N, C-alpha and C positions, 0 to 999 in steps of 0.2 A: 129623864133622857138626856144624854150628853150630846151637846152640839158639836158638829164637826168643825174643821178649820174654816175660817172665813176666807173670802176671796183675797183679802189683803195678806193673810197668812200664806196662802198658796203662792201669791205673787212674790212675796219676800223670799220664800223658800226657793222658788224657781230662779230668781235673780242671783241668789247666793250659789245655787248649784251651777248655773251657767258660768258665773265668774270663777268659781273654783275649778271648773273644767279647763278653762283657758289659762288659769294661773298655774295649774299643775301639768297640763299636757301641751301647752303652747297654742299658737294660733290655730284656729279651726274655722272651716267654712260654715255658713248657715246650714247647709245640707247635712254636714257631719254632726253639728250640734243637735239638729232635729232628730237624727237617727240615734245618736248616743244618749240623749236625754229623754227620748220618748215623747217629745212634744211636736206639735205641728209647726209648719214654717211660719205661719202668721204669728203664733205665740213667740217663736224665736225672734222674729223681726221686732215685735213690741218690746221684748226684754232687752235686746241689744240696743234699741233706741233709747231706752231708759238709762242703761249703763253708759252709753255714749254721751248722753246729755249730762250725766254726772261726772264725766271725765275719767271713767274707770277703764273703758275700752275704746277702740276706734275700729271702724270698718274700712276696708280697702279692697281693691281688686287683687286677685291672686297674682303671685309673682312667678317668674320662671317659665321654662319650656313646657311644663306639664299642664298648662291651661287647656281646657276643653273648648271645642267650638260652640258657638251659641252664646246665650246670655250666661256669664259666669256667676257662681254663687259667691257673694262677698265673704271675705275672710275677716274674722273677729280677732283682734289682737289686744292683749292687755297693755295699758298705758304705763309701761315700766318706768319711764323717767319722771312721770307726773305724780305717781302714787307709790310711796315707798315706806319702809320701816327701818328702824335702827336695831341692829343685832349686836349683842355684846357677848364675849366669852372671857371669863376670868379663869385662866388655867393656872396650874401650879408654877409654871415658868414663863407664861406669856399672857399678854392682854391683847384682844382683838376687837376691833370695832368695824362694822360694815354698814353701808347704806345699801339696802337691797330693794330693788324695784318689784312691783307686781309682776308675777311670772317667774319669780325666783332669780332675777338677774342681779348679780352683784355689781352695783354701779360704781362703788368706790370702797376702799377699805384702808385701815391703819392697823399696824401691829407694833407692839412694844414688848421688849423682854421684861420679865418680872423676877426680881430676886426673891427667894424664899424668905419669908419673914417681913415682907414689905408692910409699911404702915397702911391700914385700911383707908385712911383719908387720902393718902397718896394714890391709891388705886382708883378711888372715885374721881380724883382730880385728873388723872391721866385719861380715864374713860370719857369724862365730860369734855375735856379739851379736844380729844380726837373726834368725838361725835359732832361738836359744834363746827369744827373745820369741815366735816363732810356735809353738814346741813348748808353751810354757806356756799358750797359748790353746786347745790341743787338748782334746778330751774326756778324762776321767780314764781310760777304758778303751781309749783310742786307742793304736795301736802304729805306730811308724815302721819301715818294712820296707826302707828303702834311702836312699841319698843319692848324688847325682852332680853334678859341676861341669863346665860348659863353659868352655874356655879358648882364646883365639885364638893357638894355637901348635902345634908338633909334639909329640905325646905318644906315648911308647912304651907299647904295650899291656901288656907283661909286668909292669911295675911302676908305671905311671902317671907315669913321670918326664917332666918337660917338657924336651925336648932343645933346643928352639929357639922363642923367642918374640920375633920381630924388632921388634914394636911394643909389647911389654910384658915387660920384663926382670924376672924374679923371682929371678935369681941361682940359687943351689943349693938354695933352699927346697923341700922336698918338700911341695907345696901340699896334696895330699889328706891326707897323714898329719898335717900341722900342724893342718888344720881339724878332722879327726876327733878329735884330742886335745882341742882347745878345746871341741868340742861335748859330749864326754863321754857319748855315747849308746851306746857299745859297738858302733858301726857304722863300717865303712870308708867313706870318701868317694871314689868313683871320679872320676878326672879324664879328660876326653875333649876332643878337638878340637871347637871350637864348630861348625864347618861340618859335621862328621860327625853331630853331634847334630841339626843343622838338617835334614839329609837324612833321618834317622830320623823326625823330627817330621812333616815334610811327607809322608812315605810313609805314616805311621800315621794322621795326623789332618788333613792339609792338602791341598794341590793334587795330591799324588801318590797319594791313596787309590785303589787298584785298578790302579796302574801299578807293575810289579815291576822296571822298568829305567829309572832316572831319575838325573839329575845335579842336585845342588843347589849353586848358586854363591852365596857369601855375601861381602858387602862391608862393610868397616869402614875403618879406616885401611889395612889390608891386604885381601887377597882370599883366600878359602879355598874348598874344595869338598868335597862328600861324594858318594859314588857308591853307589847301590843297584843291585846286579846280581842278577837272579833272586830278588828279594825280600830280599836280605841286604846288609848294609853291606860294601863292599869295602875291607878294611883293609890288605891287603898283608902282607908277611912279618913285620913288627914293629909294624904298626898305623899306619904313616906314609902309607898310601895316601890319595889325595885332595888332595895339595898342588898343586892346579891353579893357584893363584896364582903359582907359580914355574915354570910352563911358559913358555919363551921364545917370544914372538910377534913380537918386533921386535929381531933381533940388533943389538947396538951401540946400542940405544935408551936410555931413561932408566935411571939407576942404581937398583938395588933394594936394600932393606935386607938382603937375604940375601947381597949381595956380587956378584951377577951384574948383567947389564944387559938391559933389554927384557923382563923378566918381565911376565906379564899383570897382576900386582899393581902394578908400576911404571907401566904404561901406562893403567890404568883405576881406580886407587885414589883415595881421597878427596883426597889432597894433589895429585895430578896434575890432577884435575878442577878444583879450586880455583885451581891455578896457571894453567891454560889460561883460566879465566874471570876472571882478575885479581882473585881474591878470597882469595888465600893468607893475607892478614892480616885476614880478615873480622872486624870488631869484634863481640864478644858472641856469635859463632856458631862452632860447631865440630861435627865429626862429622855425624850424620844431619841436623841442622838446617841446617848449611851446605850440604850436598849438595842438600837439598830447596829451599833458597833459590835455587840455580843453576837447578834444573829449573823452579821457578816463574817465574824471570826469563825463561828461554827461552820459556815459554808466553806470556808477556806481550810477546814480540817483541824482547827484548834480543839483539842480534846477536852480541856476544861470548860470552854464555852459550850461544846456539845453536851457535856454532862449537865451543865447548868440548865440548858434548855430542856433536857430530858426530865429533870426533876420538876421544874416549873410546869412543863407540859403534862406531867402525870397528875398534879393537883388540879390543873385547869380542866383536865379530862374528867376528873371526879366531879368537879363543880358542874360541868356541862351535863354529865350523866344524871345528876340529881335534878337539874332543871328540866331535862327532857322527861324524866319520870313523872315529875309533879305537874308540869304545864303542857306537855305534848305540843311543842311548837312545830311549825313547819320549817322554820329557818332560825339559825343562830348566827348572828353577825358579830364579828370581832373588830373593835375599833380602838383608836388611840394606840398605846404601846402594845395592847393585846393583838392588834392587827399584825405587828411584826413578830410577836411571839408565836402566834398561830402559824405564820408562814415558815417559821423555823422549827416548829414542833408539831406540825399537823399529823404526822404519822403516829406519834405517841398519843396525842389527844384522841384521835380516832380509835386507836387500839383500846384505850381505857373506856371510851364510850361504848365500844362493842361488847365489853364484858360487864360494864357497870350500869348500863341502862336496860330496861326491859325491851324485849324484841319488838313488841307492837308499837310503842311510841317512838322508838329510834328508827323504825323501818323506813320512813319517808323524810326524816329530818335532814335538812341540808346545812352544811357549815360553810360560811362565806366570810370574806373580809369586807370591811366597809367600803362601799363604792365611792363615797364622798371624801375618803381620805382623812386628812387632818381637819377638815371643815365640817364634820358632822354636827358638832355642837352649835356652831355658828349658823348653819343652815336650819337646824331645828329651832333656834331662837327666832329666826326670821319667820318661819312657818307659824310659830306660836303667836308672834306679834301680829300676823295677818289674820288671825282667827276671827276677830270681831267683824272686820270689814267683809270677810268672806261669808259670814253668817247673815249680815244685814247690811248690804253694800250702801244703799241709798241713804238710810238713816244715819249710819256711822259717818259717812262723808259729809252729809249736811250738817251734822253736829260739829264736826271738826272745822268746817268752813264758816260757821256762824260768825257774824260780825263781832259778837262779844268775846269770842275766843281769841287768844293771842296768836299772832302770825308765827309761822315756822321760820321766818327770816328775822 
């Protein structure tokens, strides 16, 4: 006979559930927590006392004119300035570092441009220097509980090894380990595919809140994807799931950096759009700025730009139709440069979807742009870095604050 969960298991689960609630939804009264989590008030009071003692939340009287007469229910707030993570984004043309507090509050950030072909060691140095400057600005009793980095490539889940980065070659450098050593915080730096992090972010805090089956499509020079199925990231056997950009939509079409032809990335990526729009050598513009310039030109009536968006929108529509048929998502979110392309070619994409997808799975699917804008990957990295402390708040924090561990300062 299999034993059920112990009281300690139940307590650990409830602590994590309560902390996750205020982390994602913001400050909440004890009464709201009791109703939302299905727990009695005495249990909520005990849980919040434990989290408060650990320095993860604080309780205070409600603010503002909406206070009710009588004894008010205390409001539980995450300790955003005392408990934080470091989030990193390695983009094709930019590097971003942020210190993100519990509750998803961006406390501080640094951003640097990155030239294509940058030396990997230089990338690590820039990220580490930026992160150390952010840590120095944190409060003296603050603790960093995690760190994660978004990378535009194929990442193996078991050891965070970057197996393929078609548009950003870092060679054999173990990026997470190298960055962790340079930071010297005694914390590992998890490395994740940028589009997978984008999917996590939009599901937790963006356009996909409340939708447990969604696809996030991310464009840069390349195209990536993240799939949320039944509320969880679909990673596949080794974590490579979501390489939507290398789904062939046009057999024999344009050559792709992966060695194939006609991949979605090859037909809708930045380089293809700029080539179709006769802007491949656009002076002083690259990446998202160059894509937005094409969309703006099309809006102003530029025929070449309009035709370029139409062609790219057609192939993007075929890609979305295939995904809708196979995965039956409730929502498809377009981020990165695909956010701008969708805004410029929505009618064409929807037209192809209407004829290319089966009626039943396309019936209720919604198409949206990323609510988190250019910060989807960064927000996703922060959420990934918070995962351990949200799963086991007291134990994780106790371990990080143990005397034998190195200080964050």
